Short mmCIF file of the C-alpha atoms (twelve columns), coordinates in Angstrom:
data_MODEL
# 
_entry.id   MODEL 
# 
loop_
_atom_site.group_PDB 
_atom_site.id 
_atom_site.type_symbol 
_atom_site.label_atom_id 
_atom_site.label_alt_id 
_atom_site.label_comp_id 
_atom_site.label_asym_id 
_atom_site.label_seq_id 
_atom_site.Cartn_x 
_atom_site.Cartn_y 
_atom_site.Cartn_z 
_atom_site.pdbx_PDB_model_num 
ATOM 1   C CA . MET A 1   -121.245 -87.570  -8.128  1 
ATOM 2   C CA . ALA A 2   -123.818 -90.022  -9.196  1 
ATOM 3   C CA . ILE A 3   -122.860 -92.679  -11.563 1 
ATOM 4   C CA . ASP A 4   -125.345 -93.754  -14.361 1 
ATOM 5   C CA . ASN A 5   -126.433 -97.476  -14.547 1 
ATOM 6   C CA . ALA A 6   -125.101 -99.463  -17.716 1 
ATOM 7   C CA . VAL A 7   -127.563 -100.005 -20.498 1 
ATOM 8   C CA . PRO A 8   -127.148 -102.480 -23.263 1 
ATOM 9   C CA . ILE A 9   -126.161 -100.796 -26.549 1 
ATOM 10  C CA . PRO A 10  -125.460 -102.112 -30.057 1 
ATOM 11  C CA . PRO A 11  -121.972 -102.261 -31.625 1 
ATOM 12  C CA . LEU A 12  -120.562 -98.810  -32.067 1 
ATOM 13  C CA . SER A 13  -117.770 -97.303  -33.983 1 
ATOM 14  C CA . VAL A 14  -114.273 -96.666  -32.564 1 
ATOM 15  C CA . SER A 15  -115.211 -92.991  -32.032 1 
ATOM 16  C CA . ALA A 16  -118.533 -93.840  -30.287 1 
ATOM 17  C CA . LEU A 17  -116.914 -96.450  -27.918 1 
ATOM 18  C CA . LEU A 18  -114.143 -93.762  -26.872 1 
ATOM 19  C CA . PHE A 19  -116.951 -91.308  -26.280 1 
ATOM 20  C CA . LEU A 20  -118.944 -93.736  -24.243 1 
ATOM 21  C CA . ALA A 21  -115.863 -94.664  -22.201 1 
ATOM 22  C CA . ILE A 22  -115.527 -91.115  -21.186 1 
ATOM 23  C CA . ILE A 23  -119.265 -90.304  -20.305 1 
ATOM 24  C CA . GLY A 24  -120.272 -93.830  -19.110 1 
ATOM 25  C CA . ALA A 25  -123.629 -95.292  -20.234 1 
ATOM 26  C CA . MET A 26  -126.786 -93.293  -19.595 1 
ATOM 27  C CA . ASN A 27  -129.372 -94.255  -16.811 1 
ATOM 28  C CA . SER A 28  -131.700 -96.854  -17.977 1 
ATOM 29  C CA . THR A 29  -134.547 -96.176  -15.476 1 
ATOM 30  C CA . GLY A 30  -137.361 -93.672  -15.429 1 
ATOM 31  C CA . SER A 31  -139.330 -92.570  -18.343 1 
ATOM 32  C CA . VAL A 32  -138.072 -92.945  -21.917 1 
ATOM 33  C CA . TYR A 33  -138.319 -90.629  -24.850 1 
ATOM 34  C CA . GLN A 34  -141.133 -92.042  -27.083 1 
ATOM 35  C CA . PRO A 35  -141.321 -90.954  -30.651 1 
ATOM 36  C CA . ALA A 36  -144.476 -90.128  -32.167 1 
ATOM 37  C CA . GLY A 37  -146.546 -92.598  -34.229 1 
ATOM 38  C CA . ARG A 38  -145.965 -93.324  -37.960 1 
ATOM 39  C CA . VAL A 39  -147.491 -90.859  -40.462 1 
ATOM 40  C CA . PRO A 40  -150.173 -92.524  -42.716 1 
ATOM 41  C CA . GLY A 41  -149.082 -92.880  -46.245 1 
ATOM 42  C CA . ALA A 42  -145.455 -91.498  -45.149 1 
ATOM 43  C CA . PRO A 43  -142.173 -93.220  -45.583 1 
ATOM 44  C CA . GLY A 44  -141.416 -95.649  -42.717 1 
ATOM 45  C CA . HIS A 45  -138.832 -93.601  -41.382 1 
ATOM 46  C CA . VAL A 46  -140.986 -90.414  -41.191 1 
ATOM 47  C CA . LEU A 47  -142.546 -89.470  -37.781 1 
ATOM 48  C CA . ALA A 48  -145.133 -86.688  -37.004 1 
ATOM 49  C CA . GLU A 49  -145.686 -84.679  -34.003 1 
ATOM 50  C CA . ARG A 50  -147.644 -81.574  -33.303 1 
ATOM 51  C CA . MET A 51  -145.653 -78.396  -32.671 1 
ATOM 52  C CA . THR A 52  -146.390 -76.587  -29.534 1 
ATOM 53  C CA . GLY A 53  -145.127 -73.158  -27.975 1 
ATOM 54  C CA . PRO A 54  -144.999 -69.944  -29.678 1 
ATOM 55  C CA . ILE A 55  -145.378 -71.543  -33.184 1 
ATOM 56  C CA . LYS A 56  -148.486 -73.731  -33.220 1 
ATOM 57  C CA . GLY A 57  -150.549 -75.961  -35.046 1 
ATOM 58  C CA . VAL A 58  -147.916 -77.040  -37.756 1 
ATOM 59  C CA . THR A 59  -147.764 -81.023  -38.608 1 
ATOM 60  C CA . LEU A 60  -144.246 -81.875  -39.369 1 
ATOM 61  C CA . GLY A 61  -142.210 -84.850  -40.730 1 
ATOM 62  C CA . LEU A 62  -138.770 -85.597  -39.477 1 
ATOM 63  C CA . SER A 63  -136.768 -88.810  -38.922 1 
ATOM 64  C CA . PRO A 64  -136.135 -90.111  -35.329 1 
ATOM 65  C CA . GLY A 65  -132.746 -88.901  -34.652 1 
ATOM 66  C CA . LEU A 66  -133.585 -85.332  -36.133 1 
ATOM 67  C CA . ARG A 67  -136.770 -85.265  -34.025 1 
ATOM 68  C CA . ARG A 68  -134.712 -85.958  -31.012 1 
ATOM 69  C CA . LEU A 69  -132.158 -83.355  -31.581 1 
ATOM 70  C CA . MET A 70  -135.104 -80.733  -32.260 1 
ATOM 71  C CA . HIS A 71  -136.571 -81.808  -28.813 1 
ATOM 72  C CA . ILE A 72  -133.245 -81.429  -27.049 1 
ATOM 73  C CA . GLY A 73  -132.938 -77.879  -28.560 1 
ATOM 74  C CA . LYS A 74  -136.410 -76.751  -27.516 1 
ATOM 75  C CA . LEU A 75  -135.962 -78.288  -23.944 1 
ATOM 76  C CA . PHE A 76  -132.674 -76.679  -23.098 1 
ATOM 77  C CA . ALA A 77  -133.472 -73.414  -24.598 1 
ATOM 78  C CA . SER A 78  -136.676 -73.115  -22.582 1 
ATOM 79  C CA . ARG A 79  -135.019 -72.132  -19.270 1 
ATOM 80  C CA . GLU A 80  -131.773 -70.901  -17.727 1 
ATOM 81  C CA . TRP A 81  -129.349 -73.182  -16.263 1 
ATOM 82  C CA . SER A 82  -127.532 -70.967  -13.404 1 
ATOM 83  C CA . GLU A 83  -127.640 -74.036  -11.156 1 
ATOM 84  C CA . PHE A 84  -125.406 -75.934  -13.679 1 
ATOM 85  C CA . PRO A 85  -123.246 -73.123  -15.133 1 
ATOM 86  C CA . GLU A 86  -121.290 -73.839  -18.538 1 
ATOM 87  C CA . LEU A 87  -123.592 -76.755  -19.274 1 
ATOM 88  C CA . ARG A 88  -122.570 -78.698  -22.316 1 
ATOM 89  C CA . ILE A 89  -124.593 -81.375  -24.135 1 
ATOM 90  C CA . VAL A 90  -122.275 -83.303  -26.452 1 
ATOM 91  C CA . VAL A 91  -123.975 -85.351  -28.987 1 
ATOM 92  C CA . THR A 92  -122.030 -87.736  -31.473 1 
ATOM 93  C CA . ILE A 93  -124.151 -88.379  -34.538 1 
ATOM 94  C CA . PRO A 94  -123.664 -90.231  -37.742 1 
ATOM 95  C CA . THR A 95  -123.618 -87.107  -39.837 1 
ATOM 96  C CA . THR A 96  -124.014 -83.251  -39.020 1 
ATOM 97  C CA . ARG A 97  -126.127 -82.953  -42.044 1 
ATOM 98  C CA . LEU A 98  -129.401 -81.287  -40.942 1 
ATOM 99  C CA . ALA A 99  -128.474 -81.851  -37.256 1 
ATOM 100 C CA . GLY A 100 -127.495 -78.322  -36.443 1 
ATOM 101 C CA . LEU A 101 -130.595 -77.261  -38.247 1 
ATOM 102 C CA . ALA A 102 -132.639 -79.421  -36.281 1 
ATOM 103 C CA . VAL A 103 -131.378 -78.078  -33.007 1 
ATOM 104 C CA . ALA A 104 -131.827 -74.642  -34.036 1 
ATOM 105 C CA . LEU A 105 -135.323 -75.104  -35.165 1 
ATOM 106 C CA . GLY A 106 -136.372 -76.710  -31.944 1 
ATOM 107 C CA . ALA A 107 -134.715 -73.776  -30.019 1 
ATOM 108 C CA . THR A 108 -136.849 -71.330  -32.068 1 
ATOM 109 C CA . LYS A 109 -139.927 -72.991  -30.765 1 
ATOM 110 C CA . ALA A 110 -138.954 -72.524  -27.137 1 
ATOM 111 C CA . VAL A 111 -140.798 -70.235  -24.883 1 
ATOM 112 C CA . THR A 112 -137.577 -68.480  -23.420 1 
ATOM 113 C CA . PRO A 113 -137.404 -67.262  -19.808 1 
ATOM 114 C CA . CYS A 114 -137.794 -63.429  -21.049 1 
ATOM 115 C CA . GLY A 115 -139.883 -60.656  -19.439 1 
ATOM 116 C CA . PRO A 116 -140.195 -57.181  -18.885 1 
ATOM 117 C CA . ASN A 117 -136.920 -57.297  -16.659 1 
ATOM 118 C CA . CYS A 118 -134.905 -58.040  -19.699 1 
ATOM 119 C CA . GLY A 119 -132.648 -55.191  -20.683 1 
ATOM 120 C CA . HIS A 120 -133.816 -55.101  -24.247 1 
ATOM 121 C CA . ALA A 121 -137.463 -54.669  -22.874 1 
ATOM 122 C CA . GLN A 122 -136.621 -51.575  -20.638 1 
ATOM 123 C CA . PHE A 123 -138.225 -48.402  -21.707 1 
ATOM 124 C CA . ASP A 124 -139.424 -45.496  -19.795 1 
ATOM 125 C CA . ALA A 125 -139.918 -41.728  -20.484 1 
ATOM 126 C CA . THR A 126 -136.314 -41.186  -21.346 1 
ATOM 127 C CA . PRO A 127 -135.623 -41.702  -25.137 1 
ATOM 128 C CA . ARG A 128 -133.513 -44.661  -25.784 1 
ATOM 129 C CA . ARG A 129 -131.930 -46.110  -29.013 1 
ATOM 130 C CA . ALA A 130 -134.064 -48.895  -30.338 1 
ATOM 131 C CA . ALA A 131 -134.708 -51.441  -33.043 1 
ATOM 132 C CA . CYS A 132 -138.105 -52.487  -34.128 1 
ATOM 133 C CA . TYR A 133 -140.355 -53.811  -36.983 1 
ATOM 134 C CA . TRP A 134 -142.549 -51.586  -38.548 1 
ATOM 135 C CA . ASP A 135 -143.430 -52.466  -42.063 1 
ATOM 136 C CA . ARG A 136 -139.528 -53.068  -42.323 1 
ATOM 137 C CA . HIS A 137 -136.904 -53.355  -40.023 1 
ATOM 138 C CA . LEU A 138 -135.885 -49.952  -38.331 1 
ATOM 139 C CA . GLU A 139 -132.901 -49.401  -36.225 1 
ATOM 140 C CA . ASP A 140 -131.263 -46.533  -34.275 1 
ATOM 141 C CA . ARG A 141 -134.603 -44.880  -33.603 1 
ATOM 142 C CA . GLU A 142 -135.519 -43.241  -30.537 1 
ATOM 143 C CA . ALA A 143 -138.089 -44.968  -28.374 1 
ATOM 144 C CA . TRP A 144 -139.832 -44.026  -24.959 1 
ATOM 145 C CA . ARG A 145 -142.804 -45.491  -23.160 1 
ATOM 146 C CA . ASP A 146 -145.690 -43.818  -21.405 1 
ATOM 147 C CA . ASP A 147 -149.357 -44.901  -20.564 1 
ATOM 148 C CA . ALA A 148 -150.225 -44.827  -24.290 1 
ATOM 149 C CA . GLY A 149 -147.624 -47.529  -25.468 1 
ATOM 150 C CA . ILE A 150 -144.154 -47.370  -26.686 1 
ATOM 151 C CA . HIS A 151 -143.594 -44.482  -29.211 1 
ATOM 152 C CA . VAL A 152 -140.774 -44.949  -31.925 1 
ATOM 153 C CA . GLY A 153 -140.044 -41.923  -33.995 1 
ATOM 154 C CA . THR A 154 -143.532 -40.739  -35.074 1 
ATOM 155 C CA . SER A 155 -145.242 -44.135  -34.624 1 
ATOM 156 C CA . THR A 156 -146.811 -45.531  -31.528 1 
ATOM 157 C CA . PHE A 157 -147.007 -49.354  -30.520 1 
ATOM 158 C CA . THR A 158 -149.962 -50.289  -28.399 1 
ATOM 159 C CA . LYS A 159 -149.148 -53.956  -28.847 1 
ATOM 160 C CA . TYR A 160 -146.428 -56.181  -30.189 1 
ATOM 161 C CA . PHE A 161 -144.154 -54.454  -27.425 1 
ATOM 162 C CA . ASP A 162 -141.718 -57.598  -27.636 1 
ATOM 163 C CA . SER A 163 -140.974 -56.520  -31.080 1 
ATOM 164 C CA . VAL A 164 -139.431 -53.346  -29.941 1 
ATOM 165 C CA . HIS A 165 -135.988 -53.665  -28.522 1 
ATOM 166 C CA . ARG A 166 -133.798 -51.271  -26.616 1 
ATOM 167 C CA . LEU A 167 -130.330 -51.266  -27.978 1 
ATOM 168 C CA . PRO A 168 -127.529 -51.909  -25.543 1 
ATOM 169 C CA . ASN A 169 -124.734 -49.505  -25.028 1 
ATOM 170 C CA . GLY A 170 -122.170 -49.665  -27.668 1 
ATOM 171 C CA . PHE A 171 -124.469 -51.723  -30.176 1 
ATOM 172 C CA . PRO A 172 -122.957 -50.958  -33.600 1 
ATOM 173 C CA . GLU A 173 -124.802 -48.519  -35.653 1 
ATOM 174 C CA . ARG A 174 -126.125 -50.198  -38.996 1 
ATOM 175 C CA . ASN A 175 -127.879 -49.068  -42.098 1 
ATOM 176 C CA . ARG A 176 -131.542 -49.384  -42.202 1 
ATOM 177 C CA . LEU A 177 -133.134 -52.109  -44.612 1 
ATOM 178 C CA . PRO A 178 -135.613 -50.473  -47.048 1 
ATOM 179 C CA . ARG A 179 -138.694 -52.349  -47.568 1 
ATOM 180 C CA . ASN A 180 -138.486 -55.419  -49.870 1 
ATOM 181 C CA . THR A 181 -134.928 -54.831  -51.021 1 
ATOM 182 C CA . ASP A 182 -133.742 -58.087  -49.587 1 
ATOM 183 C CA . SER A 183 -135.705 -60.751  -51.446 1 
ATOM 184 C CA . ARG A 184 -134.413 -63.470  -49.230 1 
ATOM 185 C CA . SER A 185 -135.477 -61.373  -46.099 1 
ATOM 186 C CA . GLN A 186 -139.014 -60.909  -47.765 1 
ATOM 187 C CA . ALA A 187 -139.260 -64.848  -48.454 1 
ATOM 188 C CA . GLU A 188 -138.426 -65.615  -44.758 1 
ATOM 189 C CA . ILE A 189 -141.289 -63.154  -43.654 1 
ATOM 190 C CA . ASN A 190 -143.700 -64.762  -46.064 1 
ATOM 191 C CA . ASP A 191 -142.621 -68.419  -44.912 1 
ATOM 192 C CA . LEU A 192 -142.941 -67.335  -41.145 1 
ATOM 193 C CA . ALA A 193 -146.465 -65.656  -41.978 1 
ATOM 194 C CA . ARG A 194 -147.545 -69.345  -43.379 1 
ATOM 195 C CA . VAL A 195 -146.231 -70.700  -39.904 1 
ATOM 196 C CA . PHE A 196 -148.193 -68.316  -37.991 1 
ATOM 197 C CA . GLY A 197 -151.057 -68.325  -40.167 1 
ATOM 198 C CA . GLU A 198 -150.973 -64.333  -40.133 1 
ATOM 199 C CA . GLU A 199 -150.354 -61.582  -42.829 1 
ATOM 200 C CA . PRO A 200 -146.692 -61.156  -43.678 1 
ATOM 201 C CA . ALA A 201 -146.799 -57.604  -41.777 1 
ATOM 202 C CA . ILE A 202 -147.723 -59.290  -38.645 1 
ATOM 203 C CA . ALA A 203 -145.211 -62.090  -38.925 1 
ATOM 204 C CA . GLY A 204 -142.575 -59.547  -39.203 1 
ATOM 205 C CA . PHE A 205 -143.441 -58.489  -35.386 1 
ATOM 206 C CA . ARG A 206 -143.250 -62.060  -34.398 1 
ATOM 207 C CA . ARG A 207 -139.914 -62.498  -35.840 1 
ATOM 208 C CA . SER A 208 -138.606 -59.504  -34.477 1 
ATOM 209 C CA . ALA A 209 -139.594 -60.729  -31.113 1 
ATOM 210 C CA . MET A 210 -137.712 -63.881  -31.716 1 
ATOM 211 C CA . GLY A 211 -134.655 -61.936  -32.350 1 
ATOM 212 C CA . ALA A 212 -134.285 -60.638  -28.800 1 
ATOM 213 C CA . HIS A 213 -132.773 -64.156  -27.891 1 
ATOM 214 C CA . PRO A 214 -131.558 -65.527  -31.100 1 
ATOM 215 C CA . VAL A 215 -130.053 -69.032  -31.306 1 
ATOM 216 C CA . LEU A 216 -126.066 -68.782  -31.661 1 
ATOM 217 C CA . TYR A 217 -124.565 -71.161  -34.151 1 
ATOM 218 C CA . ILE A 218 -120.803 -71.533  -33.971 1 
ATOM 219 C CA . GLY A 219 -119.570 -73.455  -36.772 1 
ATOM 220 C CA . ASN A 220 -119.763 -73.572  -40.806 1 
ATOM 221 C CA . GLY A 221 -122.427 -71.162  -41.656 1 
ATOM 222 C CA . THR A 222 -122.226 -72.368  -45.312 1 
ATOM 223 C CA . GLU A 223 -123.293 -75.954  -44.285 1 
ATOM 224 C CA . LEU A 224 -126.144 -74.565  -42.417 1 
ATOM 225 C CA . ARG A 225 -127.609 -72.406  -45.045 1 
ATOM 226 C CA . ARG A 226 -127.143 -75.246  -47.490 1 
ATOM 227 C CA . ASP A 227 -129.133 -77.466  -45.023 1 
ATOM 228 C CA . ILE A 228 -131.868 -74.837  -45.083 1 
ATOM 229 C CA . ASP A 229 -132.115 -74.462  -48.722 1 
ATOM 230 C CA . VAL A 230 -132.338 -78.443  -48.990 1 
ATOM 231 C CA . ALA A 231 -134.891 -78.829  -46.321 1 
ATOM 232 C CA . SER A 232 -136.828 -75.860  -47.584 1 
ATOM 233 C CA . VAL A 233 -137.892 -77.502  -50.792 1 
ATOM 234 C CA . THR A 234 -137.773 -81.308  -49.883 1 
ATOM 235 C CA . ALA A 235 -141.034 -83.094  -48.991 1 
ATOM 236 C CA . PRO A 236 -142.135 -83.721  -46.172 1 
ATOM 237 C CA . LEU A 237 -139.633 -81.382  -44.587 1 
ATOM 238 C CA . ASP A 238 -141.111 -78.360  -46.339 1 
ATOM 239 C CA . ARG A 239 -143.879 -78.150  -43.738 1 
ATOM 240 C CA . LEU A 240 -141.149 -77.341  -41.133 1 
ATOM 241 C CA . HIS A 241 -140.757 -73.947  -42.659 1 
ATOM 242 C CA . PHE A 242 -137.090 -73.708  -41.762 1 
ATOM 243 C CA . LEU A 243 -136.325 -70.650  -43.972 1 
ATOM 244 C CA . GLY A 244 -138.756 -68.480  -41.839 1 
ATOM 245 C CA . CYS A 245 -138.106 -69.968  -38.490 1 
ATOM 246 C CA . VAL A 246 -134.364 -70.263  -38.447 1 
ATOM 247 C CA . ALA A 247 -133.367 -67.526  -40.989 1 
ATOM 248 C CA . PRO A 248 -129.786 -67.182  -40.023 1 
ATOM 249 C CA . GLY A 249 -128.087 -63.766  -39.819 1 
ATOM 250 C CA . GLU A 250 -124.305 -63.056  -40.154 1 
ATOM 251 C CA . ASP A 251 -122.443 -62.426  -36.905 1 
ATOM 252 C CA . TYR A 252 -123.227 -60.673  -33.891 1 
ATOM 253 C CA . ASP A 253 -124.020 -57.379  -35.554 1 
ATOM 254 C CA . SER A 254 -127.297 -59.392  -36.689 1 
ATOM 255 C CA . TRP A 255 -128.715 -59.523  -33.330 1 
ATOM 256 C CA . PHE A 256 -132.193 -58.521  -33.114 1 
ATOM 257 C CA . ARG A 257 -132.784 -58.936  -36.704 1 
ATOM 258 C CA . HIS A 258 -132.638 -62.637  -37.019 1 
ATOM 259 C CA . PRO A 259 -133.827 -65.720  -34.950 1 
ATOM 260 C CA . THR A 260 -130.652 -67.546  -35.533 1 
ATOM 261 C CA . ILE A 261 -126.973 -65.929  -35.905 1 
ATOM 262 C CA . VAL A 262 -123.961 -67.674  -37.325 1 
ATOM 263 C CA . ALA A 263 -120.873 -66.753  -35.679 1 
ATOM 264 C CA . HIS A 264 -117.435 -67.138  -37.255 1 
ATOM 265 C CA . GLU A 265 -115.555 -66.290  -33.934 1 
ATOM 266 C CA . PRO A 266 -116.240 -66.713  -30.119 1 
ATOM 267 C CA . PRO A 267 -117.864 -63.708  -28.481 1 
ATOM 268 C CA . TYR A 268 -114.792 -61.825  -27.258 1 
ATOM 269 C CA . PRO A 269 -115.930 -59.304  -24.532 1 
ATOM 270 C CA . SER A 270 -113.045 -56.857  -25.801 1 
ATOM 271 C CA . ARG A 271 -114.532 -56.714  -29.221 1 
ATOM 272 C CA . TYR A 272 -118.133 -56.878  -28.438 1 
ATOM 273 C CA . PRO A 273 -118.654 -55.514  -25.010 1 
ATOM 274 C CA . TRP A 274 -122.370 -54.996  -25.478 1 
ATOM 275 C CA . LEU A 275 -123.018 -58.789  -25.605 1 
ATOM 276 C CA . ALA A 276 -122.894 -58.538  -21.852 1 
ATOM 277 C CA . ASP A 277 -126.188 -57.100  -21.889 1 
ATOM 278 C CA . VAL A 278 -127.983 -59.553  -24.206 1 
ATOM 279 C CA . ARG A 279 -128.489 -63.270  -24.034 1 
ATOM 280 C CA . PRO A 280 -129.156 -66.080  -26.649 1 
ATOM 281 C CA . ARG A 281 -131.431 -68.745  -26.153 1 
ATOM 282 C CA . LEU A 282 -129.145 -71.474  -26.952 1 
ATOM 283 C CA . ILE A 283 -125.514 -72.088  -28.359 1 
ATOM 284 C CA . ILE A 284 -124.856 -74.737  -30.940 1 
ATOM 285 C CA . ARG A 285 -121.110 -75.739  -31.549 1 
ATOM 286 C CA . CYS A 286 -120.889 -77.741  -34.743 1 
ATOM 287 C CA . GLY A 287 -117.785 -79.533  -35.224 1 
ATOM 288 C CA . GLN A 288 -114.362 -79.917  -33.837 1 
ATOM 289 C CA . GLY A 289 -113.308 -76.491  -34.903 1 
ATOM 290 C CA . ALA A 290 -116.342 -74.896  -32.812 1 
ATOM 291 C CA . LEU A 291 -115.515 -77.244  -29.755 1 
ATOM 292 C CA . LEU A 292 -111.899 -76.242  -29.541 1 
ATOM 293 C CA . LYS A 293 -112.839 -72.540  -29.158 1 
ATOM 294 C CA . PRO A 294 -114.012 -72.611  -25.512 1 
ATOM 295 C CA . MET A 295 -116.349 -69.856  -24.526 1 
ATOM 296 C CA . ALA A 296 -116.682 -70.462  -20.898 1 
ATOM 297 C CA . GLY A 297 -116.945 -67.086  -18.799 1 
ATOM 298 C CA . ILE A 298 -119.909 -65.456  -20.788 1 
ATOM 299 C CA . TRP A 299 -123.684 -66.415  -20.688 1 
ATOM 300 C CA . ASP A 300 -122.753 -69.051  -18.155 1 
ATOM 301 C CA . ALA A 301 -126.535 -69.897  -17.705 1 
ATOM 302 C CA . VAL A 302 -126.930 -70.585  -21.536 1 
ATOM 303 C CA . PRO A 303 -126.598 -74.184  -22.429 1 
ATOM 304 C CA . HIS A 304 -124.310 -75.268  -25.467 1 
ATOM 305 C CA . VAL A 305 -125.255 -78.315  -27.648 1 
ATOM 306 C CA . VAL A 306 -121.998 -79.724  -29.364 1 
ATOM 307 C CA . LEU A 307 -122.517 -81.717  -32.305 1 
ATOM 308 C CA . LEU A 308 -119.742 -84.160  -33.649 1 
ATOM 309 C CA . SER A 309 -119.901 -86.550  -36.485 1 
ATOM 310 C CA . ARG A 310 -118.757 -90.152  -35.982 1 
ATOM 311 C CA . ARG A 311 -117.877 -89.966  -39.717 1 
ATOM 312 C CA . SER A 312 -115.070 -87.440  -39.276 1 
ATOM 313 C CA . PRO A 313 -111.809 -88.627  -38.001 1 
ATOM 314 C CA . SER A 314 -111.537 -85.043  -36.085 1 
ATOM 315 C CA . SER A 315 -114.253 -86.278  -33.769 1 
ATOM 316 C CA . LEU A 316 -111.751 -88.506  -32.025 1 
ATOM 317 C CA . ASP A 317 -109.298 -85.443  -31.509 1 
ATOM 318 C CA . ALA A 318 -112.459 -83.668  -30.261 1 
ATOM 319 C CA . VAL A 319 -113.369 -86.262  -27.734 1 
ATOM 320 C CA . GLU A 320 -109.883 -86.485  -26.478 1 
ATOM 321 C CA . ALA A 321 -109.932 -82.684  -26.142 1 
ATOM 322 C CA . ILE A 322 -112.954 -82.840  -23.814 1 
ATOM 323 C CA . ARG A 323 -110.976 -85.227  -21.623 1 
ATOM 324 C CA . ALA A 324 -108.036 -83.089  -21.815 1 
ATOM 325 C CA . MET A 325 -109.738 -79.760  -20.930 1 
ATOM 326 C CA . SER A 326 -111.130 -81.637  -17.976 1 
ATOM 327 C CA . TRP A 327 -114.726 -81.167  -18.699 1 
ATOM 328 C CA . ARG A 328 -116.652 -82.650  -15.649 1 
ATOM 329 C CA . ARG A 329 -119.389 -85.030  -16.506 1 
ATOM 330 C CA . ILE A 330 -122.617 -84.712  -14.665 1 
ATOM 331 C CA . SER A 331 -125.691 -87.262  -14.468 1 
ATOM 332 C CA . SER A 332 -128.445 -86.475  -16.500 1 
ATOM 333 C CA . VAL A 333 -130.595 -87.496  -13.417 1 
ATOM 334 C CA . MET A 334 -129.410 -84.375  -11.896 1 
ATOM 335 C CA . LEU A 335 -131.199 -82.225  -14.580 1 
ATOM 336 C CA . GLY A 336 -134.560 -83.573  -13.899 1 
ATOM 337 C CA . LYS A 337 -137.022 -86.469  -15.262 1 
ATOM 338 C CA . GLU A 338 -137.848 -84.760  -18.564 1 
ATOM 339 C CA . PHE A 339 -134.483 -83.831  -19.390 1 
ATOM 340 C CA . LYS A 340 -132.889 -87.201  -18.394 1 
ATOM 341 C CA . ALA A 341 -135.348 -88.868  -20.529 1 
ATOM 342 C CA . ALA A 342 -134.296 -86.512  -23.741 1 
ATOM 343 C CA . LEU A 343 -130.640 -87.471  -23.054 1 
ATOM 344 C CA . MET A 344 -131.214 -91.348  -23.225 1 
ATOM 345 C CA . PRO A 345 -129.084 -92.829  -26.220 1 
ATOM 346 C CA . GLY A 346 -130.969 -94.024  -29.160 1 
ATOM 347 C CA . GLU A 347 -131.948 -92.986  -32.659 1 
ATOM 348 C CA . GLY A 348 -128.258 -92.880  -33.804 1 
ATOM 349 C CA . LEU A 349 -127.321 -90.457  -31.039 1 
ATOM 350 C CA . GLU A 350 -124.952 -90.865  -28.170 1 
ATOM 351 C CA . ILE A 351 -125.317 -88.054  -25.525 1 
ATOM 352 C CA . GLY A 352 -123.138 -86.969  -22.611 1 
ATOM 353 C CA . CYS A 353 -123.834 -84.244  -20.201 1 
ATOM 354 C CA . PHE A 354 -120.883 -81.919  -18.899 1 
ATOM 355 C CA . CYS A 355 -119.792 -78.645  -17.400 1 
ATOM 356 C CA . GLU A 356 -117.004 -77.006  -19.027 1 
ATOM 357 C CA . PRO A 357 -114.422 -75.476  -16.893 1 
ATOM 358 C CA . VAL A 358 -115.028 -71.953  -16.067 1 
ATOM 359 C CA . GLY A 359 -112.550 -69.401  -17.088 1 
ATOM 360 C CA . ARG A 360 -111.308 -71.199  -20.402 1 
ATOM 361 C CA . LEU A 361 -112.635 -68.192  -22.570 1 
ATOM 362 C CA . MET A 362 -110.076 -67.694  -25.557 1 
ATOM 363 C CA . LEU A 363 -108.743 -64.236  -24.637 1 
ATOM 364 C CA . SER A 364 -106.444 -64.144  -27.851 1 
ATOM 365 C CA . GLU A 365 -108.303 -62.491  -30.845 1 
ATOM 366 C CA . ASP A 366 -105.340 -63.332  -33.167 1 
ATOM 367 C CA . ASP A 367 -106.701 -66.955  -33.770 1 
ATOM 368 C CA . ASP A 368 -108.015 -67.938  -37.218 1 
ATOM 369 C CA . GLU A 369 -111.781 -68.083  -37.887 1 
ATOM 370 C CA . TRP A 370 -113.298 -71.514  -38.695 1 
# 
């Protein structure tokens, strides 16, 4: 196992020093993550970059630490990690305010490793249960495919195929959403339309496509939604369109409906057997409570970003728990040059890279939700 070279670091808190004692200093050689330049006329701590990927052409303002978290979210959601099963990126930060939101936003920007071989895209001449967006979100419709396109009920899709999803066996039946009955949902669509520069009806197809591989957020959903509400009305963060891009749904039954899902319990296979047929693009575990609910054994190629606040005394317990659970540290050099650069310490972040021991999935379903 390669050992990273030591790098000079400024004085750190006790929890930060303990964390670094476990993970070691990150490698100082190679390319370094470079923040973008200052925005003319903007406050000194606000930086700008140009969004790339499926959401294009939006100039954003974000502090260096949050920009780094967004960059990490995008990088690690952009590919599968079968060569590093149970990969965990552990980040200690000054505060979790806006941190989970920044990671989630970055992950929604990623081009995920999804294609016609994904289970949700498998349609043939045999009618299958499906969910789609057509002027409103529709579920439990029969869909089949031929040379003319994908037929959903009496409608035919000749494009936007990635917005039609075959539902996995055992997926729960849910009530359909009548058009415009959910004002927040319509606000999300309108916000996303501004991101894409499309009409709201077209933006609905784009968001439905994002829901095939949502970001899974394990933690306090109230805090995440509060951060979205604050960021959505605060300049210059309003240009990020948090509401439309992240738009969290509640629990696993929201799969295919939302680009982000807030879960209140681990993905127990016995309770949600259909989860074996879907895959999130990234898992975010925010706080000690989420960390202490290990989820190894499902989606082993999907990385986790674990966020711990250095202001919280419980972070010390969380770091000790990582040691007690024998998480195996891996060198960022092994992940490749681009990923190594993103994991360099700085901007208030201390970052460690681990593999969580396989087989630590909590099989008991009697534990309290966090």
